[in-house]
N, C-alpha and C positions, 0 to 999 in steps of 0.2 A: 424680727424677721423682715419687717418692713424696711429696715436699714440696708438690707441686701440689694434692693433695687437701685438706690442712688449710687452705691459702690459699683455695682455692675454696669450702670450707665456711665459712670465716670471712666471705668476701665475701657468700655467700648468706645467712648469718645476719644480717649487717649490713643487706643489702637488705630482708630479710623484716621486721626490726625497724623500719626507717625507713619501710617502705611504709604501715603502718597509720595513724600520725599524719599522714603527708603526705596520704593519701587522705582522712582525716577533715577536714583543713583545706580541701583542694580541694573535697570534697563539700559542706562547709558554705558555701563561697563560691558554688559552683554552685547550691546550694539557694536561697541568697538571691537570686541572679540570676534563677532560675526563678520565685521568688515575685513578684518585681518584674514579670517578663514576664506571669505569670498575671494580676496586678492590672491591667496595661496591656490585656490581652486582654479582661478582664471590663469595663473602662471602654469599650473599643471596642464590645462587644456592647450595653452599656447605652445607647450613643449611636447605635446603628443603628436603622433603622426610622423615619426622619424623617417619612415620610408618615403612619405610624400615630401618631407623637407629635403631629403637627399635628392629626390627626383627634380625638385624645383631648383636646387643648388647646381645640379648637373646641367639643367637647361639654361641656367644663367651663364655658366661657364661656356657651354657650347655656343650660346648667342654672342658672347664676347669674342670667342675665337673666330666666328664667322664675320663679325664686325671688323675685326683686325685684318682678316684675309681679303675682304672684298676690295678695299682701296688698292691693295697691292696688285691684285690681278687686273683691276681696271687700268692702273698706271701701266702695267706691262702690256696690255692689249693696245692701249692708246699709243704707247711708244713704238711698238712694232707696226702699228697702222701708219704712223708717220714715216717710218723706215720704208714701208711698202710703197708709199707715194714717191719717196726719193729714189728708190730702186727703179721704179717705172720711168722716171725722168732720166736716170742713168742709162737705161736701155736705149733711149732715144739719142742720148749723147754718144754712146758707144757706136751706134749705127752711123752717126755723123763722123765719128773718128775713123771708122773703117772706110767711109766714102771719101775722106779727105785726100787720100793718096791716089784716087782715080783708078783707071783700068789700064793705063799705059805707062809710058815713062813718067818718072816723078821729077818735078821741077822744084825750084826753091820756094815758090809761093805755096806749093802743096806741102812741102816740108814745114813751112811756118804755120800753115793752117792746122796741120797735124799737131805740132807742139802746143799751139794755143788750146786746141780742143782737149788735148791730153791733160794740160794743167787744170782746165776747168773741171774735168772728171775727178782728178786727184783732190781738188778742193771740196767737191761734193762728197767724196768718200770720207773725207775728214769730218764732215758734218753728220755722218751717220752715227748713231748711238747703239751701244751693246746693251741689251736688257736681258736679265736673267730671272727666272722664276723656278723654284725647286720642283714644281709640279708639271712643268712643261719642258719637253725635249725639243729644241729647236735646231739641232744639228749645227749650231754655231755658224749659221749661214752668213750673217752680217759680219761677224768677227773675221771670217775667211775673206770676205770682200775687202774689208779694211786692210788686211795683210797684203793686198795686191798693189798697195801704193808704191812700194819700192820697185816692184816689177814694171809698173807703168812708167815710173820716172826713168827707168833704164831704157825705155824704148826710144831710139834715135834714128828716125829714117834719114836717108841720104838722097841726094840728087843722083838719079840714075834710073835703072830699069826696075820693073816690078820684081825681077828675080833678085836684084840687089837688096830689096826691102821685103823679101819673103818671110824672113824671121819675125819682122815687126808685124806684117799682115797676119801671120799665124797666131801671134800672141794676142792681137786684138780680137781675132775670132774666138780664141779660148776665153778671153775675158768676157765676151758676149755670152758665151755658154754658161759662164759662172754667174752672170747677172740673171740669166733666165732661171737657173736653179735656185738662186737666192730669192728671186721673186716668188717662185712657187712654194718654197719652204716657208718663207715669211707669211705668205697668204694663209698657208695651213696653220701657222703658229697663231695668227690672229683668230682664225676660226676656233681653234682649240681653246684659246684664252676666253673667247666669248662664251663658249659652252660652259667652261668652268665658272665664269662670272654669273651666268644664268642659273647654274646649279647652286651656287652659294646663295643667291637671292631667293631661290625656291626653298632651300633649307632654312633660311632665315624666317620665311613666312611660316613654315611648318613648326619651327621651334617657338615662334611667337604665339601661334594658335594654341599649341599644346601647353605652353606656359600660362596663357590666359585662362584656359579651361581648368587646368590643375589648380591654380591659385584661387580662381573663383569658387570652385567646389570646396576647397580646403578652408577658405575664409568663411564661406556660408556655414560649413559644418561647425567650425569653432565659434562663430557668432551665435549660432543656435544653442550650442552646449552652454556657452557662457550666459546666455539669456535664461536658460533653464536653471542654472545655478543661482542667479540673482532672484528669480521668482521663488525658488524653494526657500531661500533664506528670508526673503521678504515675508513669505507666508508664515515662517517660523516666528518672526518678530510680531506679526499680526496676531497669531495665536497666543503668544505670551501676553500681549497687551490686552486682548479680550478676556484672557483668564484673570488678569488683575482687575479689570473692570467688574467682572462678575463677583470676585471676592470682595471688592469694595462695596458693591451693592448689597451683598449679604451682610457685611459689617454694619452698614447703615440701617438695614432692616432690624438687625439684632439690637442696635442702639435704640431704635424706636420702641422695641419690645421691653427693653430694660428701663426705659425712662418712665418714672411715675406719672400717672395721668393727673393733670391739673385742669379742673373745670374753668371755663371762661368766667370772668367776673360777672356776678349778678345771676349766674345759673343756679337753678334749684338744687343742683347737686352739691353746692357749697355747704348746705345744711348738714351733709353727712361727713364733712371734713373737720 
């Protein structure tokens, strides 16, 4: 019966020796499996919140549309503002054109002055640019002014009385009225464009604020959920490792129990062996 103890001890030693490498192999395989599971869970979390994702994508699209729209309305406003300054100068030139024929009989010098002033106005009309924006109705005031070039070129005063040049005088007065209308319409156009521009900038700020709030909350939620997943699986691995350590300690204690007692050399107990 005494032979049972050395055999039990040997088996216990063998089991203890084999347990560590077997556990390391199994633990490594389990760890790889858990890592894959963690990655799967993280991917699942990142793909959740479809409604929030759609909201974020919509905000991104809205932001891009506003970003594209802003420079267009800015260019439109600035272009019409430049035209407004040119029309104001044309009003002064038209007043000079009307005065060039005087208030009594017209002589050659006055005819020459009229023609020179008329040519100057035509040149300035050519320098006006037509700007179009789909969201602004401008009455085509500038375009209508530019169409008066042929009418102005056809004005040819003659040496003679005021009555002889009445048609020319009336045409100049009509042109002055057209300039006044164009100035008022263009001024309104600039104001409308400015309001649209400010409205786009305000919407951009609102979209940016909403986007930042939405993405921050969503990212925080996902980050916390992912962190929880990592903690759960880390705790699982720790529990498995602790279980192995407990089993290993039990095997070692069993090994001590099964190993025959051998007294120290010189001990009185040796007389009984």
